[in-house]
TORKOL-4160 file (C-alpha; in steps of 0.2 Angstrom, whole numbers, padded with zeros to 4 digits, m for minus):
409
<pt num="1" X="0414" Y="0462" Z="0514"/>
<pt num="2" X="0417" Y="0465" Z="0496"/>
<pt num="3" X="0423" Y="0479" Z="0490"/>
<pt num="4" X="0427" Y="0487" Z="0471"/>
<pt num="5" X="0442" Y="0499" Z="0466"/>
<pt num="6" X="0442" Y="0510" Z="0452"/>
<pt num="7" X="0454" Y="0526" Z="0451"/>
<pt num="8" X="0458" Y="0537" Z="0435"/>
<pt num="9" X="0439" Y="0541" Z="0429"/>
<pt num="10" X="0446" Y="0560" Z="0421"/>
<pt num="11" X="0428" Y="0565" Z="0417"/>
<pt num="12" X="0429" Y="0577" Z="0404"/>
<pt num="13" X="0444" Y="0572" Z="0395"/>
<pt num="14" X="0445" Y="0574" Z="0377"/>
<pt num="15" X="0457" Y="0565" Z="0366"/>
<pt num="16" X="0462" Y="0577" Z="0353"/>
<pt num="17" X="0445" Y="0586" Z="0345"/>
<pt num="18" X="0435" Y="0570" Z="0351"/>
<pt num="19" X="0421" Y="0571" Z="0366"/>
<pt num="20" X="0422" Y="0556" Z="0378"/>
<pt num="21" X="0408" Y="0560" Z="0387"/>
<pt num="22" X="0396" Y="0547" Z="0379"/>
<pt num="23" X="0410" Y="0532" Z="0384"/>
<pt num="24" X="0413" Y="0537" Z="0399"/>
<pt num="25" X="0396" Y="0540" Z="0404"/>
<pt num="26" X="0392" Y="0520" Z="0397"/>
<pt num="27" X="0409" Y="0513" Z="0406"/>
<pt num="28" X="0402" Y="0522" Z="0422"/>
<pt num="29" X="0385" Y="0512" Z="0420"/>
<pt num="30" X="0395" Y="0498" Z="0417"/>
<pt num="31" X="0404" Y="0502" Z="0433"/>
<pt num="32" X="0387" Y="0504" Z="0442"/>
<pt num="33" X="0381" Y="0485" Z="0435"/>
<pt num="34" X="0396" Y="0478" Z="0442"/>
<pt num="35" X="0394" Y="0486" Z="0460"/>
<pt num="36" X="0377" Y="0478" Z="0460"/>
<pt num="37" X="0382" Y="0462" Z="0451"/>
<pt num="38" X="0392" Y="0459" Z="0464"/>
<pt num="39" X="0383" Y="0465" Z="0478"/>
<pt num="40" X="0399" Y="0477" Z="0485"/>
<pt num="41" X="0400" Y="0483" Z="0502"/>
<pt num="42" X="0409" Y="0499" Z="0497"/>
<pt num="43" X="0417" Y="0507" Z="0481"/>
<pt num="44" X="0434" Y="0516" Z="0481"/>
<pt num="45" X="0436" Y="0531" Z="0470"/>
<pt num="46" X="0456" Y="0532" Z="0470"/>
<pt num="47" X="0458" Y="0550" Z="0463"/>
<pt num="48" X="0458" Y="0559" Z="0447"/>
<pt num="49" X="0440" Y="0561" Z="0447"/>
<pt num="50" X="0439" Y="0574" Z="0436"/>
<pt num="51" X="0451" Y="0578" Z="0421"/>
<pt num="52" X="0454" Y="0596" Z="0427"/>
<pt num="53" X="0452" Y="0608" Z="0442"/>
<pt num="54" X="0436" Y="0615" Z="0434"/>
<pt num="55" X="0427" Y="0603" Z="0425"/>
<pt num="56" X="0411" Y="0606" Z="0415"/>
<pt num="57" X="0393" Y="0604" Z="0420"/>
<pt num="58" X="0390" Y="0587" Z="0410"/>
<pt num="59" X="0405" Y="0580" Z="0418"/>
<pt num="60" X="0400" Y="0586" Z="0435"/>
<pt num="61" X="0381" Y="0580" Z="0434"/>
<pt num="62" X="0387" Y="0564" Z="0427"/>
<pt num="63" X="0400" Y="0560" Z="0442"/>
<pt num="64" X="0385" Y="0565" Z="0455"/>
<pt num="65" X="0375" Y="0555" Z="0445"/>
<pt num="66" X="0386" Y="0539" Z="0446"/>
<pt num="67" X="0391" Y="0541" Z="0465"/>
<pt num="68" X="0371" Y="0542" Z="0469"/>
<pt num="69" X="0369" Y="0527" Z="0461"/>
<pt num="70" X="0383" Y="0517" Z="0469"/>
<pt num="71" X="0378" Y="0524" Z="0485"/>
<pt num="72" X="0361" Y="0515" Z="0483"/>
<pt num="73" X="0353" Y="0526" Z="0497"/>
<pt num="74" X="0368" Y="0524" Z="0509"/>
<pt num="75" X="0366" Y="0505" Z="0508"/>
<pt num="76" X="0382" Y="0504" Z="0501"/>
<pt num="77" X="0398" Y="0515" Z="0505"/>
<pt num="78" X="0407" Y="0528" Z="0492"/>
<pt num="79" X="0424" Y="0535" Z="0497"/>
<pt num="80" X="0431" Y="0546" Z="0484"/>
<pt num="81" X="0451" Y="0553" Z="0487"/>
<pt num="82" X="0458" Y="0568" Z="0476"/>
<pt num="83" X="0469" Y="0567" Z="0462"/>
<pt num="84" X="0483" Y="0577" Z="0456"/>
<pt num="85" X="0469" Y="0583" Z="0442"/>
<pt num="86" X="0457" Y="0587" Z="0454"/>
<pt num="87" X="0454" Y="0604" Z="0466"/>
<pt num="88" X="0454" Y="0596" Z="0483"/>
<pt num="89" X="0441" Y="0611" Z="0487"/>
<pt num="90" X="0427" Y="0607" Z="0475"/>
<pt num="91" X="0429" Y="0589" Z="0478"/>
<pt num="92" X="0424" Y="0593" Z="0497"/>
<pt num="93" X="0412" Y="0606" Z="0496"/>
<pt num="94" X="0396" Y="0594" Z="0494"/>
<pt num="95" X="0402" Y="0583" Z="0509"/>
<pt num="96" X="0387" Y="0589" Z="0520"/>
<pt num="97" X="0375" Y="0583" Z="0508"/>
<pt num="98" X="0386" Y="0569" Z="0502"/>
<pt num="99" X="0387" Y="0560" Z="0520"/>
<pt num="100" X="0369" Y="0559" Z="0521"/>
<pt num="101" X="0368" Y="0545" Z="0506"/>
<pt num="102" X="0387" Y="0538" Z="0512"/>
<pt num="103" X="0397" Y="0547" Z="0502"/>
<pt num="104" X="0414" Y="0552" Z="0509"/>
<pt num="105" X="0425" Y="0565" Z="0498"/>
<pt num="106" X="0444" Y="0567" Z="0506"/>
<pt num="107" X="0452" Y="0580" Z="0497"/>
<pt num="108" X="0467" Y="0585" Z="0508"/>
<pt num="109" X="0478" Y="0576" Z="0517"/>
<pt num="110" X="0473" Y="0584" Z="0534"/>
<pt num="111" X="0454" Y="0583" Z="0531"/>
<pt num="112" X="0444" Y="0572" Z="0544"/>
<pt num="113" X="0427" Y="0568" Z="0540"/>
<pt num="114" X="0412" Y="0573" Z="0552"/>
<pt num="115" X="0401" Y="0560" Z="0561"/>
<pt num="116" X="0388" Y="0553" Z="0551"/>
<pt num="117" X="0374" Y="0538" Z="0549"/>
<pt num="118" X="0364" Y="0535" Z="0534"/>
<pt num="119" X="0345" Y="0529" Z="0538"/>
<pt num="120" X="0351" Y="0510" Z="0529"/>
<pt num="121" X="0365" Y="0508" Z="0541"/>
<pt num="122" X="0380" Y="0515" Z="0537"/>
<pt num="123" X="0388" Y="0523" Z="0553"/>
<pt num="124" X="0407" Y="0534" Z="0554"/>
<pt num="125" X="0414" Y="0524" Z="0568"/>
<pt num="126" X="0431" Y="0533" Z="0570"/>
<pt num="127" X="0439" Y="0548" Z="0561"/>
<pt num="128" X="0455" Y="0556" Z="0561"/>
<pt num="129" X="0467" Y="0567" Z="0548"/>
<pt num="130" X="0469" Y="0554" Z="0536"/>
<pt num="131" X="0458" Y="0540" Z="0541"/>
<pt num="132" X="0443" Y="0535" Z="0543"/>
<pt num="133" X="0433" Y="0518" Z="0552"/>
<pt num="134" X="0416" Y="0515" Z="0545"/>
<pt num="135" X="0400" Y="0500" Z="0549"/>
<pt num="136" X="0394" Y="0495" Z="0533"/>
<pt num="137" X="0377" Y="0486" Z="0533"/>
<pt num="138" X="0377" Y="0468" Z="0535"/>
<pt num="139" X="0394" Y="0469" Z="0539"/>
<pt num="140" X="0398" Y="0464" Z="0559"/>
<pt num="141" X="0416" Y="0472" Z="0557"/>
<pt num="142" X="0422" Y="0487" Z="0553"/>
<pt num="143" X="0431" Y="0493" Z="0537"/>
<pt num="144" X="0446" Y="0506" Z="0540"/>
<pt num="145" X="0454" Y="0516" Z="0528"/>
<pt num="146" X="0469" Y="0525" Z="0529"/>
<pt num="147" X="0465" Y="0538" Z="0515"/>
<pt num="148" X="0480" Y="0549" Z="0506"/>
<pt num="149" X="0474" Y="0558" Z="0492"/>
<pt num="150" X="0486" Y="0569" Z="0481"/>
<pt num="151" X="0495" Y="0585" Z="0487"/>
<pt num="152" X="0512" Y="0591" Z="0481"/>
<pt num="153" X="0527" Y="0590" Z="0494"/>
<pt num="154" X="0524" Y="0606" Z="0500"/>
<pt num="155" X="0504" Y="0605" Z="0508"/>
<pt num="156" X="0510" Y="0586" Z="0512"/>
<pt num="157" X="0522" Y="0592" Z="0523"/>
<pt num="158" X="0510" Y="0605" Z="0530"/>
<pt num="159" X="0495" Y="0595" Z="0531"/>
<pt num="160" X="0508" Y="0580" Z="0540"/>
<pt num="161" X="0511" Y="0594" Z="0553"/>
<pt num="162" X="0530" Y="0596" Z="0548"/>
<pt num="163" X="0542" Y="0610" Z="0538"/>
<pt num="164" X="0556" Y="0601" Z="0538"/>
<pt num="165" X="0563" Y="0602" Z="0521"/>
<pt num="166" X="0578" Y="0588" Z="0525"/>
<pt num="167" X="0566" Y="0577" Z="0528"/>
<pt num="168" X="0562" Y="0568" Z="0515"/>
<pt num="169" X="0542" Y="0565" Z="0510"/>
<pt num="170" X="0542" Y="0546" Z="0509"/>
<pt num="171" X="0547" Y="0546" Z="0528"/>
<pt num="172" X="0534" Y="0557" Z="0534"/>
<pt num="173" X="0521" Y="0546" Z="0524"/>
<pt num="174" X="0529" Y="0532" Z="0531"/>
<pt num="175" X="0528" Y="0540" Z="0551"/>
<pt num="176" X="0510" Y="0546" Z="0547"/>
<pt num="177" X="0502" Y="0529" Z="0540"/>
<pt num="178" X="0512" Y="0520" Z="0554"/>
<pt num="179" X="0504" Y="0531" Z="0567"/>
<pt num="180" X="0486" Y="0528" Z="0560"/>
<pt num="181" X="0492" Y="0511" Z="0559"/>
<pt num="182" X="0496" Y="0508" Z="0577"/>
<pt num="183" X="0481" Y="0518" Z="0584"/>
<pt num="184" X="0467" Y="0512" Z="0575"/>
<pt num="185" X="0470" Y="0497" Z="0564"/>
<pt num="186" X="0468" Y="0480" Z="0574"/>
<pt num="187" X="0464" Y="0461" Z="0568"/>
<pt num="188" X="0447" Y="0465" Z="0573"/>
<pt num="189" X="0444" Y="0475" Z="0558"/>
<pt num="190" X="0448" Y="0477" Z="0538"/>
<pt num="191" X="0461" Y="0487" Z="0535"/>
<pt num="192" X="0464" Y="0495" Z="0520"/>
<pt num="193" X="0475" Y="0511" Z="0511"/>
<pt num="194" X="0469" Y="0523" Z="0497"/>
<pt num="195" X="0482" Y="0534" Z="0489"/>
<pt num="196" X="0487" Y="0547" Z="0474"/>
<pt num="197" X="0504" Y="0544" Z="0473"/>
<pt num="198" X="0517" Y="0536" Z="0462"/>
<pt num="199" X="0522" Y="0521" Z="0472"/>
<pt num="200" X="0535" Y="0508" Z="0467"/>
<pt num="201" X="0547" Y="0495" Z="0476"/>
<pt num="202" X="0563" Y="0501" Z="0484"/>
<pt num="203" X="0577" Y="0496" Z="0470"/>
<pt num="204" X="0563" Y="0490" Z="0460"/>
<pt num="205" X="0561" Y="0496" Z="0440"/>
<pt num="206" X="0550" Y="0511" Z="0441"/>
<pt num="207" X="0531" Y="0507" Z="0435"/>
<pt num="208" X="0523" Y="0513" Z="0418"/>
<pt num="209" X="0516" Y="0531" Z="0421"/>
<pt num="210" X="0506" Y="0539" Z="0406"/>
<pt num="211" X="0515" Y="0553" Z="0397"/>
<pt num="212" X="0505" Y="0567" Z="0403"/>
<pt num="213" X="0507" Y="0562" Z="0421"/>
<pt num="214" X="0527" Y="0561" Z="0419"/>
<pt num="215" X="0530" Y="0581" Z="0422"/>
<pt num="216" X="0522" Y="0578" Z="0438"/>
<pt num="217" X="0533" Y="0569" Z="0448"/>
<pt num="218" X="0547" Y="0578" Z="0446"/>
<pt num="219" X="0541" Y="0595" Z="0445"/>
<pt num="220" X="0536" Y="0602" Z="0462"/>
<pt num="221" X="0525" Y="0586" Z="0465"/>
<pt num="222" X="0527" Y="0571" Z="0476"/>
<pt num="223" X="0542" Y="0559" Z="0477"/>
<pt num="224" X="0541" Y="0541" Z="0470"/>
<pt num="225" X="0533" Y="0532" Z="0489"/>
<pt num="226" X="0541" Y="0513" Z="0493"/>
<pt num="227" X="0530" Y="0500" Z="0496"/>
<pt num="228" X="0540" Y="0494" Z="0509"/>
<pt num="229" X="0532" Y="0510" Z="0517"/>
<pt num="230" X="0516" Y="0504" Z="0520"/>
<pt num="231" X="0513" Y="0497" Z="0538"/>
<pt num="232" X="0510" Y="0478" Z="0540"/>
<pt num="233" X="0493" Y="0480" Z="0546"/>
<pt num="234" X="0488" Y="0484" Z="0528"/>
<pt num="235" X="0478" Y="0471" Z="0519"/>
<pt num="236" X="0477" Y="0479" Z="0502"/>
<pt num="237" X="0482" Y="0496" Z="0493"/>
<pt num="238" X="0471" Y="0502" Z="0481"/>
<pt num="239" X="0479" Y="0517" Z="0471"/>
<pt num="240" X="0477" Y="0528" Z="0458"/>
<pt num="241" X="0488" Y="0539" Z="0448"/>
<pt num="242" X="0496" Y="0527" Z="0432"/>
<pt num="243" X="0481" Y="0522" Z="0419"/>
<pt num="244" X="0490" Y="0503" Z="0417"/>
<pt num="245" X="0482" Y="0489" Z="0427"/>
<pt num="246" X="0497" Y="0484" Z="0439"/>
<pt num="247" X="0503" Y="0475" Z="0456"/>
<pt num="248" X="0516" Y="0482" Z="0465"/>
<pt num="249" X="0529" Y="0470" Z="0472"/>
<pt num="250" X="0539" Y="0473" Z="0490"/>
<pt num="251" X="0524" Y="0474" Z="0502"/>
<pt num="252" X="0517" Y="0463" Z="0512"/>
<pt num="253" X="0501" Y="0465" Z="0504"/>
<pt num="254" X="0492" Y="0467" Z="0487"/>
<pt num="255" X="0497" Y="0486" Z="0481"/>
<pt num="256" X="0488" Y="0488" Z="0466"/>
<pt num="257" X="0484" Y="0500" Z="0452"/>
<pt num="258" X="0466" Y="0497" Z="0446"/>
<pt num="259" X="0468" Y="0505" Z="0428"/>
<pt num="260" X="0458" Y="0521" Z="0422"/>
<pt num="261" X="0441" Y="0514" Z="0415"/>
<pt num="262" X="0446" Y="0520" Z="0398"/>
<pt num="263" X="0460" Y="0523" Z="0387"/>
<pt num="264" X="0465" Y="0543" Z="0387"/>
<pt num="265" X="0481" Y="0541" Z="0378"/>
<pt num="266" X="0490" Y="0533" Z="0364"/>
<pt num="267" X="0503" Y="0527" Z="0376"/>
<pt num="268" X="0488" Y="0518" Z="0382"/>
<pt num="269" X="0485" Y="0510" Z="0366"/>
<pt num="270" X="0480" Y="0491" Z="0367"/>
<pt num="271" X="0477" Y="0489" Z="0386"/>
<pt num="272" X="0466" Y="0481" Z="0393"/>
<pt num="273" X="0455" Y="0491" Z="0406"/>
<pt num="274" X="0448" Y="0482" Z="0423"/>
<pt num="275" X="0442" Y="0486" Z="0440"/>
<pt num="276" X="0448" Y="0477" Z="0454"/>
<pt num="277" X="0436" Y="0465" Z="0465"/>
<pt num="278" X="0441" Y="0464" Z="0485"/>
<pt num="279" X="0435" Y="0449" Z="0496"/>
<pt num="280" X="0442" Y="0455" Z="0514"/>
<pt num="281" X="0441" Y="0449" Z="0532"/>
<pt num="282" X="0450" Y="0454" Z="0547"/>
<pt num="283" X="0467" Y="0447" Z="0549"/>
<pt num="284" X="0466" Y="0435" Z="0533"/>
<pt num="285" X="0475" Y="0438" Z="0516"/>
<pt num="286" X="0462" Y="0447" Z="0506"/>
<pt num="287" X="0456" Y="0437" Z="0488"/>
<pt num="288" X="0458" Y="0448" Z="0474"/>
<pt num="289" X="0448" Y="0448" Z="0456"/>
<pt num="290" X="0451" Y="0458" Z="0440"/>
<pt num="291" X="0436" Y="0462" Z="0431"/>
<pt num="292" X="0439" Y="0467" Z="0415"/>
<pt num="293" X="0428" Y="0483" Z="0408"/>
<pt num="294" X="0419" Y="0482" Z="0387"/>
<pt num="295" X="0412" Y="0499" Z="0386"/>
<pt num="296" X="0420" Y="0516" Z="0377"/>
<pt num="297" X="0433" Y="0515" Z="0361"/>
<pt num="298" X="0450" Y="0506" Z="0359"/>
<pt num="299" X="0463" Y="0516" Z="0357"/>
<pt num="300" X="0474" Y="0508" Z="0342"/>
<pt num="301" X="0491" Y="0511" Z="0331"/>
<pt num="302" X="0492" Y="0505" Z="0317"/>
<pt num="303" X="0505" Y="0504" Z="0302"/>
<pt num="304" X="0502" Y="0505" Z="0286"/>
<pt num="305" X="0510" Y="0502" Z="0269"/>
<pt num="306" X="0497" Y="0504" Z="0258"/>
<pt num="307" X="0480" Y="0513" Z="0253"/>
<pt num="308" X="0471" Y="0497" Z="0251"/>
<pt num="309" X="0474" Y="0488" Z="0266"/>
<pt num="310" X="0472" Y="0503" Z="0276"/>
<pt num="311" X="0454" Y="0509" Z="0271"/>
<pt num="312" X="0450" Y="0489" Z="0272"/>
<pt num="313" X="0456" Y="0489" Z="0290"/>
<pt num="314" X="0447" Y="0505" Z="0293"/>
<pt num="315" X="0432" Y="0500" Z="0288"/>
<pt num="316" X="0432" Y="0482" Z="0298"/>
<pt num="317" X="0439" Y="0493" Z="0315"/>
<pt num="318" X="0425" Y="0507" Z="0315"/>
<pt num="319" X="0424" Y="0507" Z="0334"/>
<pt num="320" X="0441" Y="0512" Z="0338"/>
<pt num="321" X="0452" Y="0529" Z="0339"/>
<pt num="322" X="0465" Y="0528" Z="0329"/>
<pt num="323" X="0485" Y="0536" Z="0327"/>
<pt num="324" X="0487" Y="0530" Z="0309"/>
<pt num="325" X="0506" Y="0528" Z="0302"/>
<pt num="326" X="0508" Y="0529" Z="0283"/>
<pt num="327" X="0523" Y="0522" Z="0275"/>
<pt num="328" X="0527" Y="0527" Z="0260"/>
<pt num="329" X="0541" Y="0535" Z="0248"/>
<pt num="330" X="0532" Y="0549" Z="0242"/>
<pt num="331" X="0523" Y="0563" Z="0249"/>
<pt num="332" X="0504" Y="0557" Z="0256"/>
<pt num="333" X="0492" Y="0563" Z="0243"/>
<pt num="334" X="0478" Y="0574" Z="0252"/>
<pt num="335" X="0467" Y="0562" Z="0240"/>
<pt num="336" X="0476" Y="0548" Z="0252"/>
<pt num="337" X="0470" Y="0557" Z="0266"/>
<pt num="338" X="0453" Y="0561" Z="0264"/>
<pt num="339" X="0451" Y="0542" Z="0258"/>
<pt num="340" X="0456" Y="0539" Z="0278"/>
<pt num="341" X="0446" Y="0550" Z="0284"/>
<pt num="342" X="0430" Y="0545" Z="0274"/>
<pt num="343" X="0432" Y="0526" Z="0278"/>
<pt num="344" X="0433" Y="0529" Z="0299"/>
<pt num="345" X="0428" Y="0544" Z="0311"/>
<pt num="346" X="0441" Y="0540" Z="0323"/>
<pt num="347" X="0457" Y="0545" Z="0316"/>
<pt num="348" X="0465" Y="0558" Z="0329"/>
<pt num="349" X="0482" Y="0558" Z="0320"/>
<pt num="350" X="0488" Y="0554" Z="0301"/>
<pt num="351" X="0508" Y="0551" Z="0303"/>
<pt num="352" X="0520" Y="0550" Z="0287"/>
<pt num="353" X="0533" Y="0537" Z="0288"/>
<pt num="354" X="0546" Y="0539" Z="0274"/>
<pt num="355" X="0554" Y="0525" Z="0267"/>
<pt num="356" X="0568" Y="0532" Z="0257"/>
<pt num="357" X="0572" Y="0523" Z="0240"/>
<pt num="358" X="0594" Y="0520" Z="0240"/>
<pt num="359" X="0593" Y="0534" Z="0225"/>
<pt num="360" X="0586" Y="0545" Z="0235"/>
<pt num="361" X="0597" Y="0543" Z="0250"/>
<pt num="362" X="0611" Y="0545" Z="0239"/>
<pt num="363" X="0603" Y="0563" Z="0233"/>
<pt num="364" X="0599" Y="0570" Z="0248"/>
<pt num="365" X="0619" Y="0568" Z="0251"/>
<pt num="366" X="0624" Y="0580" Z="0236"/>
<pt num="367" X="0626" Y="0598" Z="0235"/>
<pt num="368" X="0612" Y="0610" Z="0229"/>
<pt num="369" X="0616" Y="0621" Z="0214"/>
<pt num="370" X="0609" Y="0638" Z="0219"/>
<pt num="371" X="0611" Y="0645" Z="0204"/>
<pt num="372" X="0599" Y="0636" Z="0195"/>
<pt num="373" X="0580" Y="0641" Z="0191"/>
<pt num="374" X="0570" Y="0644" Z="0207"/>
<pt num="375" X="0559" Y="0629" Z="0204"/>
<pt num="376" X="0571" Y="0619" Z="0201"/>
<pt num="377" X="0580" Y="0626" Z="0217"/>
<pt num="378" X="0564" Y="0625" Z="0226"/>
<pt num="379" X="0561" Y="0604" Z="0220"/>
<pt num="380" X="0580" Y="0602" Z="0226"/>
<pt num="381" X="0579" Y="0609" Z="0243"/>
<pt num="382" X="0561" Y="0601" Z="0247"/>
<pt num="383" X="0571" Y="0584" Z="0240"/>
<pt num="384" X="0586" Y="0587" Z="0252"/>
<pt num="385" X="0574" Y="0591" Z="0268"/>
<pt num="386" X="0561" Y="0579" Z="0266"/>
<pt num="387" X="0570" Y="0566" Z="0258"/>
<pt num="388" X="0556" Y="0566" Z="0242"/>
<pt num="389" X="0550" Y="0575" Z="0227"/>
<pt num="390" X="0538" Y="0589" Z="0232"/>
<pt num="391" X="0520" Y="0584" Z="0224"/>
<pt num="392" X="0510" Y="0592" Z="0209"/>
<pt num="393" X="0498" Y="0601" Z="0220"/>
<pt num="394" X="0513" Y="0609" Z="0230"/>
<pt num="395" X="0520" Y="0614" Z="0214"/>
<pt num="396" X="0507" Y="0623" Z="0209"/>
<pt num="397" X="0504" Y="0632" Z="0223"/>
<pt num="398" X="0522" Y="0636" Z="0222"/>
<pt num="399" X="0521" Y="0643" Z="0205"/>
<pt num="400" X="0504" Y="0652" Z="0211"/>
<pt num="401" X="0516" Y="0663" Z="0225"/>
<pt num="402" X="0529" Y="0666" Z="0211"/>
<pt num="403" X="0516" Y="0673" Z="0200"/>
<pt num="404" X="0509" Y="0683" Z="0214"/>
<pt num="405" X="0525" Y="0689" Z="0217"/>
<pt num="406" X="0531" Y="0694" Z="0198"/>
<pt num="407" X="0514" Y="0703" Z="0196"/>
<pt num="408" X="0516" Y="0714" Z="0214"/>
<pt num="409" X="0535" Y="0718" Z="0205"/>
């Protein structure tokens, strides 16, 4: 059977003041085209379906429309689990209608999917808390999936049936996964796992994580789970949560973060995004292939030392979002900033980087004469703090403030 792994869609997410909805629509259409071209039997979406617990109508409509196309009227299974950005209740709300189309929503670790069968041959064979076994149209062997959506440690302990706060979460998950694998995952079917958690190899280097996800891992969120805890019966682990494609070590099978379909922060600048195609059969090692995604603007960090050089690059690379660093030994004039924005409609931020001359460095270490004229005092203070002389525009503004103050006196 052929399976497609994707994750971290973050529908509705913005980049600063910029909407990403048109890009998300384009890249999800690209994913649908890949699923159709490769004739996959099932699609796995490993969490962070939306960017917030309460996504906007446009994001919700795009999500359901995409899943409806992927499911192909029940000919293809679509399995989606909740991530840390998703509301489990919202994700599971359309379950009765979704099952009629062959779409499975799994929002909580304790969720048990009800029996269903589509008119085109997709059928639920078995289910348990955190487990489904599916008969796929055109396949003679079942697809078994151990499912672990994101939840904080309190919820995971409750849903896995223990209140022992001293027992490590990874031990609970290992026992839970072992129980499901031993009960349901024999060598007569294809056995996979889906999870939205932070995995790493025991004793290894922690994998890279997005900046906006880091607090979740340490402030009441789920601790890191070791790849060694994955049951030996599992042939592939489809992960979500980290936005860069990564294949982790330490397990007897591929453990893969597929990547997000778009770059969502500048910590992801210059990253290539993928979906992963898996070909699997019972009791055999799976084969995997990364398929690069081309839609959407690329996120770029660039540093320039000359205005003309920057404008030339901006005009030559319009289909990007840019974090622009401008190196200068003077204050960035408003005219320069305006020229940058006029040349490119995707500048998210302009970061000044001062290159101080030797004499300026020395001037910073000199004492400021507090008895001099206030205008000179302001210049000295500005240079002491910023390492450069204030611009003419700034001095004009300062003079206006002084004049107003003098008139009031």
